[in-house]
Backbone as numpy.savetxt, mean C-alpha at the origin, in Angstrom:
# Nx Ny Nz CAx CAy CAz Cx Cy Cz
-2.97 -8.02 -7.35 -3.81 -6.85 -7.35 -2.92 -5.61 -7.35
-2.36 -5.27 -8.48 -1.39 -4.19 -8.51 -1.98 -2.79 -8.41
-3.24 -2.62 -8.73 -3.83 -1.29 -8.75 -4.25 -0.85 -7.35
-4.14 0.44 -7.08 -4.62 0.99 -5.80 -6.03 1.51 -6.01
-6.91 1.12 -5.12 -8.31 1.52 -5.22 -8.65 2.49 -4.10
-9.36 3.55 -4.44 -9.76 4.55 -3.46 -10.98 4.03 -2.72
-10.76 3.49 -1.53 -11.86 2.89 -0.77 -12.80 3.94 -0.16
-12.40 5.21 -0.22 -13.29 6.26 0.29 -14.49 6.48 -0.62
-14.45 5.94 -1.84 -15.58 6.06 -2.75 -16.72 5.10 -2.38
-16.42 4.11 -1.56 -17.39 3.08 -1.19 -18.29 3.60 -0.08
-19.60 3.51 -0.30 -20.57 3.82 0.76 -20.84 2.52 1.49
-20.54 2.50 2.79 -20.56 1.25 3.54 -21.97 0.71 3.78
-22.97 1.55 3.77 -24.34 1.10 4.02 -25.09 0.76 2.74
-24.38 0.56 1.68 -24.99 0.29 0.40 -24.49 -1.05 -0.13
-25.27 -1.70 -0.97 -24.81 -2.93 -1.62 -24.53 -2.61 -3.10
-23.54 -3.31 -3.64 -23.07 -3.04 -5.00 -23.13 -4.31 -5.84
-23.46 -4.13 -7.12 -23.36 -5.24 -8.07 -21.95 -5.20 -8.67
-21.48 -6.29 -9.26 -20.15 -6.26 -9.87 -19.99 -5.19 -10.95
-21.05 -4.91 -11.69 -20.95 -3.87 -12.72 -20.82 -2.47 -12.08
-21.47 -2.25 -10.94 -21.33 -0.97 -10.24 -19.92 -0.82 -9.66
-19.37 -1.91 -9.14 -17.99 -1.87 -8.62 -17.02 -1.60 -9.75
-17.26 -2.24 -10.89 -16.39 -2.04 -12.05 -16.41 -0.57 -12.50
-17.58 0.02 -12.51 -17.70 1.42 -12.91 -17.06 2.35 -11.87
-17.21 2.02 -10.60 -16.67 2.82 -9.50 -15.15 2.91 -9.54
-14.49 1.78 -9.84 -13.02 1.73 -9.83 -12.40 1.69 -11.22
-13.21 1.81 -12.28 -12.75 1.77 -13.68 -11.98 0.47 -13.96
-12.61 -0.65 -13.64 -12.03 -1.96 -13.91 -13.05 -2.79 -14.67
-12.65 -3.97 -15.12 -13.54 -4.87 -15.84 -14.42 -5.64 -14.85
-15.65 -6.00 -15.28 -16.55 -6.78 -14.43 -15.96 -8.14 -14.06
-15.17 -8.70 -14.97 -14.57 -10.01 -14.73 -13.63 -9.97 -13.53
-13.02 -8.82 -13.27 -12.16 -8.67 -12.10 -12.97 -8.85 -10.83
-14.15 -8.27 -10.79 -15.03 -8.40 -9.62 -15.43 -9.86 -9.40
-15.77 -10.56 -10.49 -16.15 -11.96 -10.36 -14.95 -12.82 -9.96
-13.75 -12.44 -10.39 -12.54 -13.16 -9.97 -12.29 -12.95 -8.49
-12.54 -11.74 -7.98 -12.41 -11.47 -6.54 -13.38 -12.36 -5.76
-14.59 -12.50 -6.28 -15.59 -13.33 -5.61 -15.16 -14.79 -5.62
-14.66 -15.26 -6.75 -14.30 -16.66 -6.90 -12.99 -17.01 -6.18
-11.93 -16.27 -6.45 -10.59 -16.61 -5.96 -10.29 -16.03 -4.58
-10.55 -14.78 -4.43 -10.11 -14.07 -3.22 -11.16 -14.06 -2.12
-12.27 -14.70 -2.37 -13.33 -14.85 -1.38 -13.92 -13.52 -0.91
-14.32 -12.71 -1.86 -15.10 -11.52 -1.56 -16.52 -11.99 -1.22
-17.02 -11.58 -0.08 -18.32 -12.07 0.40 -19.46 -11.52 -0.45
-20.42 -12.40 -0.75 -21.59 -12.05 -1.55 -22.82 -12.13 -0.66
-23.76 -11.20 -0.86 -25.03 -11.23 -0.13 -25.98 -12.20 -0.80
-26.46 -13.20 -0.10 -27.47 -14.13 -0.63 -26.99 -14.90 -1.84
-26.54 -16.12 -1.65 -26.02 -16.93 -2.76 -27.11 -17.39 -3.72
-28.36 -17.56 -3.27 -29.42 -18.08 -4.11 -30.22 -17.00 -4.83
-29.78 -15.77 -4.78 -30.53 -14.68 -5.42 -30.17 -14.60 -6.90
-31.01 -13.90 -7.64 -30.83 -13.75 -9.07 -29.67 -12.81 -9.40
-29.52 -11.78 -8.61 -28.48 -10.78 -8.85 -27.39 -10.90 -7.79
-26.14 -10.79 -8.20 -25.02 -10.84 -7.28 -24.84 -9.47 -6.65
-24.92 -9.41 -5.32 -24.74 -8.15 -4.60 -23.66 -8.30 -3.54
-22.89 -7.23 -3.36 -21.80 -7.22 -2.39 -22.00 -6.04 -1.47
-21.91 -6.27 -0.17 -22.07 -5.22 0.83 -20.89 -4.25 0.74
-21.17 -2.97 0.93 -20.11 -1.96 0.91 -19.08 -2.18 2.00
-19.52 -2.65 3.17 -18.61 -2.93 4.28 -17.65 -4.07 3.90
-18.21 -5.14 3.31 -17.38 -6.28 2.91 -16.39 -5.90 1.81
-16.83 -5.08 0.87 -15.94 -4.63 -0.21 -14.80 -3.80 0.33
-15.09 -2.88 1.24 -14.05 -2.05 1.84 -13.06 -2.89 2.64
-13.57 -3.83 3.46 -12.70 -4.73 4.23 -11.81 -5.55 3.31
-12.37 -6.07 2.23 -11.61 -6.88 1.28 -10.47 -6.08 0.66
-10.77 -4.88 0.18 -9.74 -4.05 -0.47 -8.68 -3.59 0.54
-9.08 -3.26 1.77 -8.12 -2.87 2.80 -7.21 -4.04 3.18
-7.78 -5.25 3.24 -6.99 -6.44 3.56 -5.97 -6.72 2.46
-6.38 -6.60 1.22 -5.47 -6.81 0.09 -4.33 -5.79 0.11
-4.67 -4.55 0.44 -3.66 -3.50 0.52 -2.66 -3.79 1.64
-3.15 -4.25 2.79 -2.28 -4.56 3.92 -1.35 -5.73 3.61
-1.81 -6.70 2.84 -0.98 -7.84 2.47 0.17 -7.45 1.55
-0.01 -6.40 0.75 1.04 -5.96 -0.16 2.13 -5.15 0.53
1.84 -4.62 1.71 2.81 -3.80 2.42 3.96 -4.64 2.94
5.15 -4.02 3.03 6.34 -4.69 3.53 6.79 -4.00 4.80
6.89 -4.76 5.87 7.38 -4.22 7.14 8.90 -4.15 7.08
9.46 -3.02 7.50 10.91 -2.83 7.49 11.46 -2.74 8.89
12.59 -3.38 9.10 13.32 -3.23 10.35 14.03 -1.87 10.32
14.65 -1.50 11.42 15.31 -0.20 11.50 16.48 -0.10 10.53
17.18 -1.20 10.30 18.37 -1.18 9.43 18.07 -1.69 8.03
16.80 -1.75 7.62 16.43 -2.22 6.30 15.88 -1.10 5.44
15.99 -1.28 4.13 15.44 -0.39 3.12 14.49 -1.21 2.25
13.66 -0.54 1.46 12.87 -1.23 0.45 13.50 -0.96 -0.90
13.98 -2.02 -1.56 14.61 -1.87 -2.86 13.55 -1.88 -3.94
13.51 -0.84 -4.76 12.51 -0.72 -5.81 12.79 -1.68 -6.97
14.03 -2.13 -7.11 14.37 -3.05 -8.19 14.11 -4.50 -7.77
14.49 -4.86 -6.55 14.29 -6.23 -6.04 12.86 -6.45 -5.52
12.14 -5.38 -5.22 10.78 -5.41 -4.67 10.69 -6.16 -3.35
11.68 -5.92 -2.47 11.64 -6.54 -1.15 12.51 -5.76 -0.18
12.40 -6.13 1.09 13.20 -5.48 2.13 14.63 -6.02 2.06
15.60 -5.11 2.00 17.01 -5.50 1.91 17.83 -4.65 2.86
19.04 -5.09 3.09 20.00 -4.32 3.87 20.95 -3.62 2.89
21.56 -2.56 3.37 22.52 -1.83 2.54 23.88 -2.52 2.61
24.68 -2.34 1.55 26.05 -2.86 1.55 26.81 -2.25 2.70
27.71 -3.02 3.27 28.50 -2.51 4.39 29.36 -1.35 3.93
29.31 -0.27 4.69 30.10 0.92 4.38 29.44 1.88 3.41
28.31 1.51 2.82 27.66 2.39 1.85 26.60 3.28 2.50
26.25 3.02 3.76 25.22 3.79 4.43 25.72 5.17 4.83
24.85 6.15 4.68 25.19 7.52 5.01 23.91 8.25 5.41
24.00 9.13 6.39 22.84 9.92 6.82 23.05 11.36 6.37
22.04 11.90 5.70 22.14 13.23 5.09 20.94 14.07 5.53
21.16 15.37 5.75 20.04 16.29 6.00 19.38 16.62 4.66
18.05 16.63 4.65 17.34 16.94 3.41 17.23 18.45 3.19
17.47 19.23 4.21 17.34 20.67 4.09 15.93 21.17 4.36
15.05 20.28 4.75 13.67 20.65 5.05 13.45 20.60 6.55
12.55 21.44 7.03 12.18 21.40 8.44 10.74 20.94 8.54
10.43 20.26 9.65 9.11 19.66 9.83 8.52 20.13 11.15
7.24 20.45 11.14 6.51 20.75 12.36 6.71 22.16 12.88
6.02 22.44 13.97 6.07 23.76 14.59 7.41 24.02 15.26
8.08 22.94 15.68 9.35 23.08 16.38 10.54 23.23 15.43
10.30 23.26 14.13 11.36 23.37 13.11 12.42 22.29 13.28
11.99 21.05 13.25 12.91 19.92 13.33 13.46 19.61 11.95
14.75 19.28 11.88 15.37 18.94 10.61 14.99 17.52 10.20
14.76 17.33 8.90 14.45 16.01 8.38 15.74 15.35 7.91
15.89 14.04 8.21 17.08 13.29 7.82 16.71 12.19 6.84
17.69 11.83 5.99 17.49 10.76 5.02 18.68 9.82 5.09
18.41 8.53 5.11 19.46 7.52 5.13 19.63 6.99 3.71
20.86 6.97 3.22 21.17 6.58 1.85 22.10 5.37 1.90
21.94 4.45 0.96 22.82 3.30 0.88 22.68 2.62 -0.47
23.38 1.50 -0.65 23.31 0.71 -1.88 22.79 -0.68 -1.52
21.92 -1.22 -2.36 21.35 -2.55 -2.15 22.46 -3.59 -2.21
22.48 -4.51 -1.23 23.52 -5.53 -1.21 23.28 -6.61 -2.27
22.07 -6.68 -2.83 21.77 -7.69 -3.86 22.02 -7.18 -5.28
21.52 -5.98 -5.58 21.60 -5.49 -6.96 22.41 -4.21 -7.12
22.75 -3.53 -6.03 23.55 -2.32 -6.11 22.77 -1.05 -6.39
21.44 -1.11 -6.37 20.60 0.06 -6.61 20.68 1.02 -5.42
20.57 2.32 -5.72 20.60 3.33 -4.66 19.32 3.23 -3.84
19.46 3.26 -2.50 18.34 3.14 -1.58 18.19 4.41 -0.77
16.97 4.81 -0.49 16.67 5.98 0.34 15.64 5.62 1.37
15.79 6.22 2.56 14.81 6.01 3.62 14.79 7.26 4.49
13.59 7.83 4.69 13.46 8.99 5.56 13.51 8.54 7.01
14.24 9.28 7.81 14.39 8.94 9.23 13.59 9.90 10.09
13.56 9.59 11.37 12.92 10.50 12.30 13.68 11.81 12.32
13.09 12.82 12.87 13.68 14.15 12.86 14.27 14.49 14.22
15.17 15.45 14.23 15.71 15.90 15.50 15.59 17.42 15.58
15.62 17.93 16.77 15.39 19.34 17.01 16.61 20.17 16.67
16.40 21.31 16.00 17.46 22.24 15.68 17.93 22.95 16.95
19.21 23.11 17.10 19.75 23.84 18.28 20.07 25.27 17.96
């Protein structure tokens, strides 16, 4: 499920047909039926003539799919855009740099950690917590 869907468009107290979902997210109807078949999107009333999906169930399904795609990173890990996974930086390639931007009312400096992927050598970036200007 590579596409990001705006779940704020879903009205939770409403039921949707697959064609309405397709129109809402600009996708094909077959995608909705595949979600029902493969990914176990809950359907209201299996013996009815029309397939209807609750707005609450649709939102939960899309939020769950989004959460499964996320990658949790440890403190010393980066997300490599080329490898598409959490990796560590090559030893000695890590560096912390000020971005030159300040954040918040306290004017805290923003920091960025830079390194090279130990698998493919791609440049890695990660924003760090901020510290107070003296």
